[in-house]
MARTI-91132 format. One record per atom (N, C-alpha, C, CB): x, y, z. Coordinates in steps of 0.02 Angstrom, whole numbers, padded with zeros to 5 digits, always signed. Each point is the difference from the previous one (the first is absolute). Last residue first. Glycine has a CB too. Example, Ala and Ser with C-alpha at 12.3 -4.5 7.8 and 13.67 -1.06 7.14 Angstrom:
MARTI-91132
+00642-00112+00354/+00042+00059+00003/-00039+00055+00037/+00059-00032-00108/-00044-00254+00104/-00045+00059+00000/+00045+00060+00000/-00095-00059+00062/
end
This chain:
MARTI-91132
+00244+00677-00308/-00030-00052-00039/+00010+00023-00080/-00092-00033+00104/+00271+00082+00098/-00058+00031-00041/-00027-00049-00047/+00048+00111+00005/+00107-00104+00249/-00007-00022-00068/-00055+00042-00041/+00037-00115+00043/+00101+00043+00215/-00026+00059-00037/+00004-00018-00076/+00039+00087+00094/-00068-00289+00075/+00045+00048-00021/-00020+00060-00037/+00062-00089+00002/-00119-00163+00145/-00028+00069-00018/+00057+00042-00013/-00101-00010+00069/+00025-00266-00044/+00055+00046-00003/-00027+00073-00022/+00081-00102-00028/-00147-00175+00132/-00021+00069-00021/+00055+00047-00003/-00107-00019+00048/+00050-00268-00040/+00045+00059+00011/-00036+00065-00024/+00106-00076-00016/-00103-00218+00064/-00042+00055-00009/+00043+00062+00017/-00107-00068+00027/+00129-00211-00080/+00036+00061+00009/-00042+00056-00018/+00104-00056-00020/-00165-00215+00107/+00004+00053-00057/+00041+00061+00025/-00118-00036-00049/+00056-00244+00106/+00042+00065+00016/-00009+00047-00057/+00089-00062+00069/-00288-00115-00035/+00067+00006-00032/+00037+00063+00035/-00045-00053-00118/-00170-00132+00197/+00032+00072-00001/+00064+00000-00025/-00060+00033+00090/-00176-00201-00072/+00074+00002-00017/+00020+00072-00009/-00002-00113-00057/-00203+00010+00218/+00022+00043-00063/+00075-00004-00006/-00097+00086+00011/-00020-00176+00180/+00007-00049-00048/+00012+00034-00070/-00074-00079+00071/+00048+00176+00159/-00066-00018-00041/+00006-00040-00056/-00039+00098+00031/+00164+00032+00176/-00002-00073-00020/-00057-00026-00032/+00066-00014+00087/+00057+00273-00079/-00057-00041+00012/+00017-00081-00017/-00078+00111-00030/+00248+00084+00108/-00020-00035-00063/-00054-00046+00020/+00114+00006-00056/-00037+00227+00176/-00010-00070+00011/-00021-00033-00062/-00028+00022+00116/+00158+00212-00123/-00065-00028+00012/+00012-00077+00020/-00059+00086-00086/+00220+00089+00014/+00002-00026+00058/-00068-00035+00022/+00089+00086+00020/-00049+00017-00233/+00061-00041+00007/-00004-00032+00069/+00071+00076-00078/-00240+00081+00020/-00001-00064-00040/+00047-00044+00010/-00045+00052-00075/+00065+00155+00180/-00064-00031+00031/-00003-00068-00042/-00071+00119+00033/+00232+00028-00112/+00021-00028+00069/-00060-00044+00030/+00078+00108+00022/-00114+00021-00219/+00044-00057-00015/+00015-00033+00069/+00054+00056-00107/-00173+00139+00128/-00047-00054-00029/+00045-00063-00016/-00085+00091-00055/+00199+00096+00140/-00049-00025+00054/-00041-00058-00034/-00013+00122+00061/+00141+00012-00209/+00038-00045+00041/-00036-00038+00055/+00089+00074-00025/-00197+00090-00105/+00016-00066-00040/+00039-00046+00041/+00003+00061-00108/-00032+00151+00203/-00071-00043+00004/+00010-00065-00042/-00080+00109+00010/+00268+00043-00005/-00017-00027+00071/-00062-00046-00002/+00048+00108+00053/+00007+00014-00252/+00048-00051+00010/-00013-00031+00068/+00085+00058-00075/-00218+00126+00024/-00018-00055-00044/+00047-00061+00017/-00038+00084-00094/+00109+00119+00190/-00060-00031+00030/-00028-00053-00034/-00022+00097+00044/+00198+00015-00138/+00026-00035+00053/-00060-00032+00043/+00105+00078-00001/-00156+00064-00179/+00025-00067-00027/+00032-00042+00055/+00020+00052-00112/-00100+00158+00163/-00055-00031-00008/+00026-00074-00033/-00078+00121-00010/+00231+00045+00051/-00024-00016+00064/-00052-00050-00016/+00025+00112+00056/+00067-00007-00239/+00048-00053+00030/-00033-00024+00062/+00107+00053-00046/-00293+00029-00115/+00058+00036+00032/+00055-00058+00028/-00086+00108+00038/-00102-00160-00244/+00014+00003+00075/+00058+00045+00007/-00043-00117+00028/-00138+00005-00201/+00033+00061-00002/+00009+00004+00075/-00048+00058-00111/+00020-00291-00056/-00015+00044+00059/+00033+00075-00001/-00008-00114+00065/-00049-00132-00221/+00028+00063+00001/-00030+00044+00060/+00018-00012-00129/-00008-00265+00104/-00041+00059+00015/+00042+00066-00009/-00070-00072+00082/+00054-00231-00110/+00038+00064+00001/-00050+00059+00003/+00098-00053-00067/-00060-00243+00094/-00042+00060+00003/+00040+00062-00008/-00076-00060+00073/
end
């Protein structure tokens, strides 16, 4: 997924903290014992100044 945003440096830092918290929550969760097969996946987010 991707999205163009208009952010100040402080706002970008806030987005980074929020996404980091989401990633940490998912990485540290209890894995359900529900018989579902789960694969290891690499998830990342990267924000840099750019133009569409």
